[in-house]
N, C-alpha and C positions, 0 to 999 in steps of 0.2 A: 144394252149399250149400243148407241148409234155408230155409224161409220165415222161421223164427224168427231165423236168422242174418242174413238179408237185412233183416228189420225192425230188428234191433239196429244194424246198420251204417248203415241209413238214418237212424235216430234220432241216432246219434252224429254223423254228418255234418251233419244239419240243425241240431243244437244247437250244434256247435262251429265251423261255417263262419263265422258272423257274430259270435258271442261271441269275444272276443279271446284264444282259447286254442289255436288251431291245429287245424283239422279233420283235416288230413293226419296230424299227429302223433298225434291221438287214434285215428284209424283204425288206424294202425300198432300202437299199444299195445293196442287192443281185440283185434286179431287175435292179438297176442302173449300177452296174459294169459288169453284165452279158449281158447288152444290151437289157433287156426286157422292158425298159421304166421306168419312174419314179413313176408312180402311182401304186396302188394296187387294184385289182379287189375285189369287195365285196364277190364274190364266194370264192376267196382265203382266205379271212378273216374267213368266216364261216367254211370252211372245216378244216383249220388248227386249229382254235379255238375249234372245236368239238373234235379233236384228243387229245389236251392237257386237255380239260375238262374231258374226260374219264380217262385220266392218273391220274389226281388228285382224282377223285371219287374212283378209285381202290386203289391208294396208301394210301389215308387217309380214307378208308372205315369205320374204327372203330370210328374215330372222327366225320365223317359225320353222322354215325348211332347214335352216342351219342347226337349230336346237334339236329338232326331231331327228334329222339325219345323223348329226354328231352323236346324239345319245344312243341311238340303236346301233350305229356302227361301233361305238365304244363298248357295247355289250359283247361284241364279237371279236374285236381286235384291240390288242394292247397299243398298237401304233395310233389307232383312232382316238385313244384316250389321251393323247398328247395334243389334240386339236382344240381349237376354240369352240367348236360346236358341242363337243362333249362337256366342256366346262360350262358353257351357257345352259345346256340342258340340266346339269346338276344344280346350277344356281337357281334356275326356275323351280325345280323340285324343292330345294332347300327353303325357298320362300313360300311355296304353296302349302307345305305340311303344317306350319303353325297356323296359317289362315284357316285351313280345314278344321283343325282341332278346336280353335277358338269359335269358329262359326257353328260347329255342331254342338259344342258344349254349352254355348250361351244363346242358342237360337231363340229359345223361349223368352229370354230377357230382352233381346233385341226386338222381337215382334211386339212386345208390350210398349215399346217406345215409338211405335209407328203411328203417332198422332201429332197434330200441329204444335202443341206446346214443347215437347222435348225436341222436335225437329227444329223449331225456331232457336232454341238454345244451342243445339249442335251446329247449326249454320254459323252462328256467331263464333263458335270455337274454331270452325274451319277457316273462317276469315283471319283469325289470329295466327293459325298455322301457316297459311299462305303468306301473310305479311312478314313473318320472320324466316321464311325459307331461304336458304342460300341460292344465289343465281346459278352457280355451277361449281364443280369440284375438279380436282386434278386427275381423277381416274378416267382415262379415255378408252381403255380397252377392257375386254372381258377378263383378261389375265390379271388385271389389277384389282378386280372385285373379289372380295373375300366371301366365304360362306356366312360369316357373321353379318356382313352387310345385307345379304339376301334374306337371312333369317329375321333380322330386325325389320326389314321391309315387309316380310310376311306377317309378322306380329301386328304391325301397324295396319296392314290390309285387313287382318281379321277383326281388329277393333273397329275398323271403318264400316263394318256391317251395320253399325248404329245409324239409323236414318238421319240424314243431315250432316254426317261426317263424310266428306268427299273421299271416296276410295282412291281415285287418281290423285287428288290434291295432297292428301296426307301421305300416301305411299311415295309419290315422287319427291315430296318435301323431305321425307325420311331418308331416301336414297341420296338426294343432293346433300343432306346433312352428313351422310356417311362418306362423302367425297366423290360420288359419281358425277360425271359431267352432264351438261344439259341435254345431250343427245342420248347417252347411255341410260340415264335414270328413267326417262319415260319408256324407253324400249323394254327394260327389265320389268318395270311396273306393269305394262300392258301384257307382256308375256305371262306374268304371274296371274293376271286377271283372266287370261284365256283358260288356264288350267282350272281355276276355281269356278269360273262361269260355266264351263263345260260340265263340271261336276254338279253344280246347282241345277243345270238343265236336266241332267239325267235323273237326279233325285226328285225333281219337281214333276217329271212326267208321270211318275207313279201316283202322285197326289193331285193330278190334274182334275180340276173341279168341273170343267165343261160348262161353265156359266156364261161363256161368251161364244158367239157363233164363229164359224170358220172365216167368213168374209172380214169380220172385225179383227180376228187374229192375224190374217194375212196383211191387212192394212197397217196394223201396229208394227208388225215385223218389218215390212217394207219401209215404213216411215223412219223407224229407229235405225235401220241400216243406212239409208241414204243420208239422213241428217248426222248420224254418228260418224260416218266417213268424213264428212265435212268438218265435224268438230275435231277429229284427229288431226287433220291438216292444220287447223287453227291452233291447237294446243302446242304442237311442235314448233310452229312459227313463233308463238308468244314466248316459249321457253328459250328459243335461240336469241330473242331480243331481250331476255331478262325481265319480262313483264308479267310474271306469274302473280305477283301481288296485286295486279290491277283488279282482280276479282274480289278482293277483300272488302272494299267499300260497298259493292253490290250485295254481298252476303250479309254485312252488318245492317244495311238498309232493309233488306228483305226480312231479316230476323226481327228488327225493331217494328216494322209494319205489321208482321204477324202477331207479335206480342201485344201491340196496341189494339189490334182488331179483336184478339181473344179477350182482352180486358174489357173492351167497350161492349162486346156482344154477349158476355156471360156474367 
Protein backbone atom coordinates (compact mmCIF):
# COMPACT_ATOMS: atom_id res chain seq x y z
CA UNK A 1 0.00 0.00 0.00
CA UNK A 2 1.31 3.42 -0.97
CA UNK A 3 1.06 6.55 1.16
CA UNK A 4 -1.49 7.94 -1.29
CA UNK A 5 -3.68 4.87 -0.86
CA UNK A 6 -3.37 5.16 2.91
CA UNK A 7 -4.33 8.83 2.75
CA UNK A 8 -7.39 8.12 0.60
CA UNK A 9 -8.61 5.32 2.88
CA UNK A 10 -8.09 7.52 5.95
CA UNK A 11 -10.08 10.34 4.37
CA UNK A 12 -12.88 7.98 3.34
CA UNK A 13 -13.08 6.52 6.85
CA UNK A 14 -12.99 9.89 8.60
CA UNK A 15 -15.63 11.41 6.35
CA UNK A 16 -18.04 8.49 6.40
CA UNK A 17 -17.72 7.15 9.97
CA UNK A 18 -19.85 9.91 11.45
CA UNK A 19 -21.82 11.07 8.45
CA UNK A 20 -24.75 8.64 8.10
CA UNK A 21 -23.45 6.89 4.98
CA UNK A 22 -21.50 3.85 6.34
CA UNK A 23 -17.72 4.03 6.59
CA UNK A 24 -17.30 0.26 6.22
CA UNK A 25 -19.42 0.26 3.07
CA UNK A 26 -17.46 3.15 1.56
CA UNK A 27 -14.13 1.52 2.36
CA UNK A 28 -15.26 -1.64 0.58
CA UNK A 29 -16.39 0.33 -2.46
CA UNK A 30 -13.24 2.49 -2.46
CA UNK A 31 -11.11 -0.65 -2.60
CA UNK A 32 -13.34 -2.09 -5.32
CA UNK A 33 -13.63 0.90 -7.65
CA UNK A 34 -9.97 1.89 -7.27
CA UNK A 35 -8.86 -1.64 -8.08
CA UNK A 36 -7.33 -2.41 -4.72
CA UNK A 37 -9.34 -5.60 -4.19
CA UNK A 38 -12.66 -6.36 -2.55
CA UNK A 39 -11.48 -7.21 0.96
CA UNK A 40 -10.28 -4.97 3.79
CA UNK A 41 -7.08 -5.56 5.70
CA UNK A 42 -7.42 -5.77 9.47
CA UNK A 43 -4.58 -3.24 9.70
CA UNK A 44 -6.68 -0.75 7.73
CA UNK A 45 -9.62 -1.26 10.09
CA UNK A 46 -7.47 -0.72 13.18
CA UNK A 47 -5.67 2.37 11.89
CA UNK A 48 -8.73 4.18 10.57
CA UNK A 49 -10.81 3.21 13.59
CA UNK A 50 -8.13 4.64 15.91
CA UNK A 51 -8.25 8.00 14.15
CA UNK A 52 -12.03 8.36 14.39
CA UNK A 53 -11.96 7.11 17.99
CA UNK A 54 -9.63 9.98 18.91
CA UNK A 55 -11.83 12.45 17.03
CA UNK A 56 -14.88 11.52 19.14
CA UNK A 57 -12.88 11.58 22.37
CA UNK A 58 -11.81 15.14 21.72
CA UNK A 59 -15.08 16.43 20.27
CA UNK A 60 -17.21 14.98 23.10
CA UNK A 61 -14.58 15.36 25.82
CA UNK A 62 -17.00 17.05 28.23
CA UNK A 63 -19.64 14.35 27.80
CA UNK A 64 -16.98 11.63 28.05
CA UNK A 65 -15.68 13.23 31.23
CA UNK A 66 -19.18 13.51 32.66
CA UNK A 67 -20.00 9.86 31.91
CA UNK A 68 -16.70 8.46 33.18
CA UNK A 69 -16.50 10.73 36.22
CA UNK A 70 -20.13 10.15 37.15
CA UNK A 71 -19.88 6.39 36.71
CA UNK A 72 -16.74 5.88 38.82
CA UNK A 73 -17.95 8.35 41.44
CA UNK A 74 -21.23 6.46 41.59
CA UNK A 75 -19.39 3.23 42.33
CA UNK A 76 -18.08 4.85 45.52
CA UNK A 77 -20.85 7.20 46.58
CA UNK A 78 -24.62 6.87 46.88
CA UNK A 79 -24.95 10.63 46.48
CA UNK A 80 -23.08 10.51 43.16
CA UNK A 81 -25.57 7.94 41.91
CA UNK A 82 -28.22 10.66 41.90
CA UNK A 83 -26.29 12.72 39.33
CA UNK A 84 -26.62 12.91 35.55
CA UNK A 85 -23.08 11.59 35.03
CA UNK A 86 -23.89 8.28 36.74
CA UNK A 87 -27.05 7.84 34.69
CA UNK A 88 -25.29 8.76 31.46
CA UNK A 89 -22.58 6.20 32.17
CA UNK A 90 -25.17 3.49 32.82
CA UNK A 91 -27.07 4.39 29.65
CA UNK A 92 -23.90 4.05 27.60
CA UNK A 93 -23.22 0.65 29.15
CA UNK A 94 -26.83 -0.44 28.57
CA UNK A 95 -26.43 0.38 24.92
CA UNK A 96 -22.97 -1.11 24.52
CA UNK A 97 -23.75 -4.57 25.92
CA UNK A 98 -26.17 -5.69 23.18
CA UNK A 99 -23.84 -4.25 20.55
CA UNK A 100 -20.95 -6.34 21.85
CA UNK A 101 -23.05 -9.51 22.05
CA UNK A 102 -24.41 -9.14 18.53
CA UNK A 103 -21.03 -8.19 17.11
CA UNK A 104 -19.21 -11.15 18.65
CA UNK A 105 -21.94 -13.67 17.93
CA UNK A 106 -22.39 -12.73 14.28
CA UNK A 107 -18.93 -11.46 13.35
CA UNK A 108 -18.41 -14.27 10.84
CA UNK A 109 -21.72 -13.54 9.13
CA UNK A 110 -20.96 -9.83 8.89
CA UNK A 111 -17.49 -10.46 7.45
CA UNK A 112 -19.00 -12.56 4.65
CA UNK A 113 -21.01 -9.48 3.59
CA UNK A 114 -17.86 -7.39 3.14
CA UNK A 115 -18.18 -7.30 -0.67
CA UNK A 116 -19.70 -4.78 -3.13
CA UNK A 117 -23.05 -6.51 -3.84
CA UNK A 118 -24.35 -6.78 -0.25
CA UNK A 119 -22.85 -3.37 0.52
CA UNK A 120 -24.83 -1.79 -2.34
CA UNK A 121 -28.06 -3.32 -1.02
CA UNK A 122 -27.31 -2.23 2.54
CA UNK A 123 -26.59 1.34 1.42
CA UNK A 124 -30.06 1.52 -0.14
CA UNK A 125 -31.53 0.30 3.16
CA UNK A 126 -29.63 3.00 5.05
CA UNK A 127 -31.11 5.58 2.72
CA UNK A 128 -34.61 4.40 3.63
CA UNK A 129 -33.78 4.54 7.36
CA UNK A 130 -32.56 8.14 7.10
CA UNK A 131 -35.52 9.22 4.98
CA UNK A 132 -38.05 8.17 7.61
CA UNK A 133 -36.04 9.20 10.70
CA UNK A 134 -37.77 11.78 12.96
CA UNK A 135 -36.16 15.23 13.07
CA UNK A 136 -36.17 15.40 16.86
CA UNK A 137 -37.97 14.19 19.98
CA UNK A 138 -39.23 15.56 23.32
CA UNK A 139 -36.49 14.05 25.52
CA UNK A 140 -33.97 16.84 26.16
CA UNK A 141 -32.19 15.55 29.27
CA UNK A 142 -30.40 12.39 30.34
CA UNK A 143 -33.01 11.88 33.07
CA UNK A 144 -35.71 11.46 30.44
CA UNK A 145 -33.85 8.71 28.59
CA UNK A 146 -34.80 5.19 29.65
CA UNK A 147 -32.58 2.12 29.68
CA UNK A 148 -34.91 0.61 27.11
CA UNK A 149 -34.08 3.54 24.80
CA UNK A 150 -30.36 2.88 25.21
CA UNK A 151 -30.78 -0.89 24.83
CA UNK A 152 -32.68 -0.52 21.56
CA UNK A 153 -30.03 1.89 20.32
CA UNK A 154 -27.40 -0.71 21.20
CA UNK A 155 -29.22 -3.48 19.34
CA UNK A 156 -29.44 -1.29 16.25
CA UNK A 157 -25.77 -0.42 16.59
CA UNK A 158 -24.92 -4.12 16.73
CA UNK A 159 -26.87 -4.86 13.55
CA UNK A 160 -25.14 -1.90 11.89
CA UNK A 161 -21.91 -3.90 11.86
CA UNK A 162 -23.25 -5.05 8.49
CA UNK A 163 -21.14 -3.18 5.89
CA UNK A 164 -23.28 -0.56 4.20
CA UNK A 165 -25.61 -0.05 7.16
CA UNK A 166 -24.54 3.24 8.69
CA UNK A 167 -23.80 2.85 12.38
CA UNK A 168 -24.27 6.53 13.13
CA UNK A 169 -27.26 6.91 10.82
CA UNK A 170 -29.20 3.90 12.05
CA UNK A 171 -28.37 4.41 15.74
CA UNK A 172 -29.19 8.12 15.75
CA UNK A 173 -32.40 7.40 13.80
CA UNK A 174 -33.39 4.74 16.36
CA UNK A 175 -32.74 7.09 19.27
CA UNK A 176 -34.67 9.89 17.57
CA UNK A 177 -37.48 7.39 17.11
CA UNK A 178 -37.35 6.67 20.84
CA UNK A 179 -37.95 10.38 21.51
CA UNK A 180 -34.45 11.75 22.13
CA UNK A 181 -33.95 15.25 20.78
CA UNK A 182 -31.57 16.20 17.95
CA UNK A 183 -28.74 17.10 20.36
CA UNK A 184 -29.00 14.19 22.80
CA UNK A 185 -29.48 11.40 20.22
CA UNK A 186 -26.13 11.88 18.44
CA UNK A 187 -24.26 12.38 21.73
CA UNK A 188 -25.51 9.08 23.16
CA UNK A 189 -24.90 7.36 19.83
CA UNK A 190 -21.28 8.50 19.63
CA UNK A 191 -20.62 7.72 23.30
CA UNK A 192 -21.80 4.16 22.68
CA UNK A 193 -19.56 4.11 19.61
CA UNK A 194 -16.58 4.98 21.79
CA UNK A 195 -17.04 1.95 24.03
CA UNK A 196 -17.49 -0.47 21.14
CA UNK A 197 -14.73 1.11 19.06
CA UNK A 198 -12.28 0.88 21.95
CA UNK A 199 -13.18 -2.78 22.44
CA UNK A 200 -12.72 -3.51 18.74
CA UNK A 201 -9.31 -1.85 18.83
CA UNK A 202 -8.18 -3.96 21.79
CA UNK A 203 -9.39 -7.19 20.21
CA UNK A 204 -7.92 -6.24 16.86
CA UNK A 205 -4.43 -5.61 18.21
CA UNK A 206 -4.11 -9.31 19.04
CA UNK A 207 -4.86 -10.20 15.43
CA UNK A 208 -2.87 -7.39 13.84
CA UNK A 209 -1.56 -8.77 10.56
CA UNK A 210 1.30 -6.32 10.01
CA UNK A 211 0.59 -6.18 6.28
CA UNK A 212 0.94 -2.39 6.15
CA UNK A 213 3.99 -0.30 7.02
CA UNK A 214 4.16 2.12 9.94
CA UNK A 215 4.17 5.29 7.75
CA UNK A 216 0.97 4.14 6.02
CA UNK A 217 -0.67 3.36 9.36
CA UNK A 218 0.23 6.80 10.71
CA UNK A 219 -1.09 8.54 7.59
CA UNK A 220 -4.38 6.65 7.75
CA UNK A 221 -4.79 7.38 11.45
CA UNK A 222 -4.01 11.09 11.07
CA UNK A 223 -6.26 11.51 8.03
CA UNK A 224 -9.22 9.69 9.59
CA UNK A 225 -8.82 11.78 12.76
CA UNK A 226 -8.68 15.17 11.02
CA UNK A 227 -11.47 14.48 8.54
CA UNK A 228 -13.55 12.67 11.18
CA UNK A 229 -13.47 15.70 13.47
CA UNK A 230 -14.78 17.86 10.65
CA UNK A 231 -17.48 15.28 9.88
CA UNK A 232 -18.63 15.42 13.50
CA UNK A 233 -19.07 19.18 13.26
CA UNK A 234 -21.07 18.71 10.06
CA UNK A 235 -23.39 15.96 11.31
CA UNK A 236 -24.36 17.90 14.44
CA UNK A 237 -25.02 20.97 12.30
CA UNK A 238 -27.23 18.99 9.90
CA UNK A 239 -29.19 17.42 12.75
CA UNK A 240 -29.87 20.84 14.28
CA UNK A 241 -31.32 21.95 10.95
CA UNK A 242 -33.33 18.75 10.52
CA UNK A 243 -31.51 17.77 7.31
CA UNK A 244 -30.54 14.18 8.12
CA UNK A 245 -32.52 12.78 5.20
CA UNK A 246 -30.42 14.82 2.78
CA UNK A 247 -28.05 11.85 2.54
CA UNK A 248 -30.72 9.43 1.31
CA UNK A 249 -30.59 10.41 -2.40
CA UNK A 250 -26.80 10.08 -2.36
CA UNK A 251 -26.98 6.60 -0.84
CA UNK A 252 -29.60 5.47 -3.33
CA UNK A 253 -27.56 6.84 -6.22
CA UNK A 254 -24.35 5.15 -5.02
CA UNK A 255 -26.21 1.88 -4.50
CA UNK A 256 -27.74 2.01 -7.98
CA UNK A 257 -24.41 2.91 -9.59
CA UNK A 258 -22.65 0.01 -7.84
CA UNK A 259 -25.36 -2.50 -8.78
CA UNK A 260 -25.30 -1.39 -12.42
CA UNK A 261 -21.50 -1.57 -12.50
CA UNK A 262 -21.52 -5.07 -11.02
CA UNK A 263 -24.14 -6.18 -13.53
CA UNK A 264 -22.28 -4.75 -16.52
CA UNK A 265 -18.83 -6.02 -15.55
CA UNK A 266 -19.77 -9.55 -14.44
